[in-house]
C-alpha positions in Angstrom: 3.2 -23.1 -21.1 6.4 -21.8 -22.4 8.9 -20.2 -20.1 11.9 -18.0 -21.0 15.4 -19.4 -21.0 17.2 -19.3 -17.6 19.6 -16.4 -18.6 16.7 -14.2 -19.9 15.7 -11.4 -17.5 14.6 -7.8 -18.0 16.9 -4.7 -18.1 16.2 -3.8 -14.5 17.1 -7.3 -13.2 20.3 -7.2 -15.4 21.4 -3.9 -13.9 20.6 -5.1 -10.4 22.6 -8.3 -10.9 25.6 -6.5 -12.4 25.7 -3.8 -9.7 25.3 -6.5 -6.9 28.0 -8.7 -8.4 30.4 -5.8 -8.8 30.0 -4.5 -5.2 30.5 -8.1 -3.9 33.6 -8.6 -6.0 35.0 -5.4 -4.6 34.3 -6.7 -1.1 36.1 -10.0 -1.9 39.3 -8.1 -3.0 39.2 -5.8 0.0 38.7 -8.6 2.5 41.6 -10.6 1.0 43.9 -7.6 1.3 42.8 -6.6 4.8 42.9 -10.1 6.3 46.5 -10.8 5.0 47.6 -7.4 6.4 45.9 -7.9 9.7 47.3 -11.4 10.3 50.9 -10.6 9.2 51.1 -7.2 11.1 49.3 -8.8 14.1 51.9 -11.6 14.4 54.8 -9.3 13.9 53.4 -6.6 16.2 52.4 -9.0 18.9 48.7 -8.2 18.8 46.4 -11.2 19.4 43.4 -9.0 18.9 44.5 -8.0 15.4 45.3 -11.6 14.4 41.8 -12.6 15.6 40.2 -9.8 13.7 42.2 -10.8 10.6 40.8 -14.4 10.9 37.4 -12.9 11.4 37.8 -10.9 8.1 38.8 -14.2 6.4 35.5 -15.6 7.4 33.8 -12.7 5.5 35.1 -14.2 2.3 32.8 -17.2 2.8 29.8 -14.9 3.1 30.9 -13.0 0.0 31.0 -16.2 -2.0 27.6 -17.1 -0.7 26.3 -13.7 -1.9 27.8 -14.3 -5.4 26.2 -17.8 -5.5 22.8 -16.3 -4.6 23.1 -13.5 -7.1 24.0 -15.9 -9.9 21.3 -18.4 -9.3 18.6 -16.0 -7.9 18.6 -13.9 -11.1 17.4 -16.8 -13.3 14.0 -16.5 -14.9 11.1 -18.9 -14.4 11.3 -22.4 -15.8 9.2 -25.5 -15.6 10.5 -26.5 -12.2 10.5 -23.0 -10.8 7.5 -21.2 -12.3 7.8 -18.3 -9.9 11.5 -17.8 -10.6 14.5 -18.3 -8.3 14.2 -15.2 -6.1 13.8 -17.2 -3.0 17.5 -18.2 -3.2 18.4 -14.6 -2.4 15.9 -14.7 0.5 17.3 -18.0 1.9 20.9 -16.7 1.8 19.8 -13.4 3.4 18.4 -15.4 6.3 21.7 -17.3 6.7 23.7 -14.1 6.6 21.4 -12.6 9.2 21.9 -15.6 11.5 25.7 -15.3 11.0 25.5 -11.6 11.8 23.6 -12.5 15.0 26.2 -15.1 15.9 29.0 -12.5 15.3 27.3 -10.1 17.7 26.9 -12.8 20.4 30.6 -13.8 19.8 31.8 -10.3 20.3 29.8 -10.0 23.6 31.1 -13.3 24.9 34.7 -12.4 24.0 34.3 -9.0 25.7 32.9 -10.6 28.8 35.7 -13.1 29.0 38.3 -10.3 28.6 36.7 -8.4 31.5 37.1 -11.4 33.8 40.5 -12.5 32.5 43.2 -11.8 35.3 46.1 -12.0 32.8 47.5 -8.6 31.8 47.4 -7.3 28.3 50.5 -7.8 26.1 51.6 -4.4 24.8 51.4 -4.4 21.0 53.5 -2.4 18.5 52.1 1.0 17.4 51.8 -0.2 13.8 49.0 -2.6 14.8 47.0 0.4 16.0 47.3 2.0 12.6 46.3 -1.1 10.7 43.2 -1.5 12.9 42.3 2.2 12.2 42.7 1.7 8.5 40.6 -1.4 8.7 37.8 0.5 10.3 37.7 3.1 7.5 37.9 0.3 4.9 35.1 -1.7 6.4 32.9 1.4 6.9 33.6 2.3 3.3 32.5 -1.1 2.2 29.4 -0.8 4.3 28.3 2.5 2.8 29.1 1.4 -0.8 27.2 -1.9 -0.4 24.3 -0.3 1.4 23.9 2.3 -1.3 23.7 -0.4 -3.9 21.3 -2.4 -1.8 18.9 0.6 -1.3 19.1 1.4 -5.0 18.0 -2.0 -6.1 15.9 -3.0 -3.0 18.2 -6.0 -2.2 17.9 -7.4 1.3 20.7 -9.8 0.5 23.1 -6.9 -0.1 21.7 -5.1 3.0 22.6 -8.2 5.1 26.1 -8.2 3.6 26.5 -4.5 4.2 25.7 -4.9 7.9 28.2 -7.6 8.0 30.8 -5.1 6.9 29.5 -2.7 9.6 30.0 -5.5 12.2 33.5 -5.9 11.0 34.1 -2.2 11.4 32.7 -2.6 15.0 35.1 -5.5 15.6 38.0 -3.4 14.3 36.9 -0.6 16.6 37.1 -2.9 19.5 40.7 -3.8 18.4 41.6 -0.1 18.2 40.2 0.5 21.7 41.9 -2.6 23.0 45.3 -1.6 21.5 44.9 2.0 22.4 43.9 1.1 26.0 46.8 -1.2 26.3 49.2 1.5 25.2 47.9 4.0 27.8 47.1 1.5 30.6 43.3 1.1 30.3 43.0 -2.4 28.8 39.4 -2.9 30.0 37.9 -0.3 27.7 37.8 -2.6 24.6 35.6 -5.1 26.5 33.2 -2.4 27.7 32.8 -1.0 24.1 32.4 -4.6 22.8 29.5 -5.3 25.0 27.7 -2.1 24.0 28.0 -2.6 20.2 27.6 -6.4 20.3 23.9 -6.0 21.2 23.5 -3.6 18.2 25.1 -6.0 15.8 23.1 -9.0 17.1 19.8 -7.0 16.8 20.6 -6.1 13.2 21.3 -9.8 12.4 18.1 -10.9 14.2 16.0 -8.3 12.3 17.4 -9.4 8.9 16.9 -13.1 9.6 13.4 -12.5 10.8 12.5 -10.4 7.7 13.9 -13.1 5.4 12.0 -15.8 7.4 8.8 -13.8 7.0 9.4 -13.7 3.3 10.0 -17.5 3.1 6.6 -18.1 4.8 4.9 -15.7 2.4 4.2 -12.8 4.8 2.2 -10.1 2.9 3.3 -6.6 2.1 3.0 -3.8 4.7 -0.3 -2.0 5.2 0.7 1.1 3.4 1.5 -0.9 0.3 -1.8 -2.8 0.5 -3.7 0.4 0.7 -1.9 1.8 -2.3 -2.7 -1.4 -4.2 -6.4 -1.2 -3.3 -6.7 2.4 -4.4 -4.9 1.7 -7.7 -7.2 -1.3 -8.5 -10.4 0.7 -7.6 -9.3 3.5 -9.9 -9.6 1.3 -12.9 -12.8 1.9 -14.9 -15.1 -1.1 -14.7 -13.9 -2.4 -11.3 -16.8 -2.3 -8.9 -15.1 -3.8 -5.9 -12.2 -6.2 -4.9 -11.6 -8.9 -2.4 -9.2 -11.8 -1.6 -6.2 -9.5 -2.0 -3.1 -11.5 -1.3 0.6 -10.5 -1.5 4.0 -12.0 -0.9 7.6 -11.2 -1.5 10.1 -13.0 -3.6 13.6 -11.6 -3.4 13.4 -7.9 -3.9 10.0 -8.1 -5.6 6.4 -8.7 -4.7 3.6 -10.8 -6.2 -0.1 -9.9 -6.0 -3.2 -12.1 -6.3 -6.6 -10.3 -6.3 -10.3 -10.9 -7.2 -12.1 -8.0 -8.8 -15.8 -7.7 -9.3 -17.2 -6.5 -12.6 -20.7 -6.1 -14.1 -22.1 -9.6 -14.7 -23.3 -8.6 -18.2 -19.9 -7.8 -19.6 -18.4 -9.9 -22.3 -15.5 -12.2 -21.4 -13.1 -10.1 -23.5 -14.1 -6.9 -21.7 -13.6 -8.5 -18.3 -10.2 -9.7 -19.5 -9.3 -6.2 -20.7 -10.2 -4.7 -17.3 -8.1 -7.4 -15.5 -5.1 -6.7 -17.8 -5.4 -2.9 -17.1 -5.4 -3.7 -13.3 -2.3 -5.8 -13.7 -0.4 -3.2 -15.8 -1.3 -0.3 -13.5 -0.1 -2.2 -10.4 3.2 -3.1 -11.9 3.8 0.4 -13.3 2.7 2.4 -10.2 3.5 0.2 -7.1 7.2 0.0 -6.7 7.9 -3.6 -5.5 5.1 -5.3 -7.5 6.6 -7.5 -10.2 3.6 -9.6 -11.3 -0.2 -9.7 -10.6 -2.8 -12.5 -11.0 -6.3 -11.0 -11.5 -9.4 -13.2 -11.1 -12.6 -11.8 -12.6 -15.7 -12.2 -10.4 -19.3 -11.0 -10.9 -20.2 -11.4 -7.2 -18.5 -11.8 -3.8 -17.1 -15.2 -3.2 -15.0 -14.7 -0.1 -16.1 -17.9 1.6 -17.4 -19.9 -1.3 -18.9 -19.1 -4.6 -22.7 -19.1 -4.5 -22.7 -20.8 -7.9 -20.1 -23.5 -7.1 -22.6 -26.4 -7.2 -24.4 -25.3 -10.4 -24.0 -27.5 -13.5 -21.8 -26.4 -16.4 -22.9 -25.6 -19.9 -23.0 -29.1 -21.3 -25.4 -30.4 -18.6 -27.6 -27.3 -18.8 -27.9 -27.7 -22.6 -29.0 -31.3 -22.2 -31.7 -30.2 -19.8 -32.9 -27.5 -22.2 -33.1 -29.9 -25.1 -35.4 -32.0 -23.0 -37.5 -29.1 -21.8 -37.9 -27.7 -25.4 -38.9 -31.0 -27.1 -42.5 -29.7 -27.4 -41.5 -26.3 -28.8 -40.8 -26.5 -32.6 -39.2 -23.1 -32.7 -36.4 -24.3 -30.5 -34.6 -25.7 -33.5 -34.1 -22.0 -34.6 -32.1 -21.1 -31.5 -28.8 -19.6 -32.7 -27.1 -19.0 -29.3 -27.7 -19.8 -25.7 -26.1 -17.5 -23.1 -25.9 -18.6 -19.5 -25.4 -16.1 -16.6 -24.3 -17.5 -13.3 -25.3 -15.2 -10.4 -26.8 -15.3 -6.9 -26.7 -19.1 -6.8 -28.9 -19.7 -9.9 -28.7 -19.5 -13.7 -30.3 -16.9 -16.0 -30.8 -18.3 -19.5 -30.8 -16.1 -22.6 -31.9 -17.5 -26.0 -31.2 -15.7 -29.3 -33.5 -16.4 -32.3 -33.9 -14.9 -35.7 -36.9 -12.6 -36.3 -38.0 -15.1 -39.0 -38.9 -17.6 -36.3 -42.1 -15.5 -35.4 -44.6 -13.7 -37.5 -45.4 -10.7 -35.3 -45.0 -9.1 -31.8 -47.8 -11.2 -30.2 -46.3 -14.4 -31.5 -42.9 -13.4 -30.1 -44.4 -12.7 -26.7 -46.3 -16.0 -26.7 -43.1 -17.9 -27.7 -41.2 -16.3 -24.9 -43.8 -17.4 -22.4 -43.7 -21.0 -23.7 -39.9 -21.1 -23.3 -40.1 -19.7 -19.8 -42.9 -22.1 -18.8 -40.8 -25.0 -20.0 -38.0 -24.3 -17.5 -40.0 -23.0 -14.6 -39.8 -26.4 -12.6 -36.0 -26.3 -12.7 -34.9 -24.8 -9.4 -31.4 -24.0 -10.7 -32.7 -21.8 -13.5 -33.8 -18.4 -12.2 -35.1 -16.9 -15.4 -35.3 -17.3 -19.2 -35.3 -14.5 -21.7 -35.7 -14.7 -25.5 -34.1 -12.1 -27.8 -34.7 -11.7 -31.6 -32.5 -10.2 -34.2 
C-alpha cells in the first residue's frame, strides 16, 4: 500500500491549517503584549491582582505553543506508521487544554475563597491598573470571538478549547476589574464573590471539552442524528437491500465510518464493488463530518457470525468436484465453475458449451448426473448446469 507524503493534504485541510495557525499566532502576539503590560503596570501601580493576572496570561503562551505543535503535526497525512493519519494529536492536545481550563476554574475559585477569608485589607492600587484590566477584558474577549469563529468554521475542537481559554482569561481579568474597582470604592469583597460564580462556569467548560476529547480517544461513535442521516443515505443507494454493523468514530475534526451493506447474492463482484463505492462517495459528499468510509459487501446478515464462515474455499471445493465427476466424461468440457455461498451452504453453477450435448434431453440427463454426483456432500446445497 502506498501512502501520500506527510505534507500532502487536500485543499480543505490546508485552509483549515492555515486559518488555525494564523489565529493562534495572533493569540501569541496579543498574549505577549498583554502580559508585559499587566506585569509592568501592576508592579508600578501596586496591584498584586494585575501582576498575578499578567503571570496567568504568560501561561497562555504555553498553551498557544501546544496548539501550534498540534496543528503542525495533526495535519500530516497517513503514512505507514499512522495509516489513519495524525488527527488524534489534535484530540490529545484538546483534552490537555480542557484539563488545564478546568484547573484554571478551580484555581479561580480557590483564590476567591481565600480572599474572602483573608483578614488583611486590600492595598489601594493606582487608577491606571483599572484601565489596563478593562483593556485586557476587551482584548481577551476579542481573541475568544475570533478564535471561536475560526473553530466553528472548520469544526476544530482544539481551537474551541483555546477559545474558551481566552474566555477564562477575560473572566480572570473581570475579577481583577471588580477587585480593583471594589478597592477604590471600599467594597473589596466583590471580586471574590464574582470569582466564585464564574469559576464554576469556566471549570464546567474545561470539563466538557476534556470529556469530549476523551470520548474521541476511546472511539465513541457519532451522535444519533448523524447515524440516522448515514443510514438514510446508504439505503438511498440503488442496489443496497439493507445494512448492519454500522460503526463510526471521530479523528480530530473528522469522522470515519465502517459499514456492512447487503446486496443481491447473484450480483457480479464488480457490480457489488460499484455499489460500495457509490455508498462511500455519497456519505463523504452529503454527511458533513465524514472523511472516509469502509464498505463491506455482504449477501446476507452476519451480525453475530457469518453462516458460511466454516465452509471450504474454492480450491478445496474444486478438488471435491474433480473427485465427484470422475465418472462423468463431459466434466472435462466445463469452462467455468461459479460458487455461491449463502445460508450456510454452497450453490454450484457449471458452465458448459452446447457442443457437449446433442439435444435437450441429453442436457437434462447430464444435469441430473452432475447433481447426483454431489448430493451426498452436505455442504453443497445445489448444482446447476448452464450451456452457451
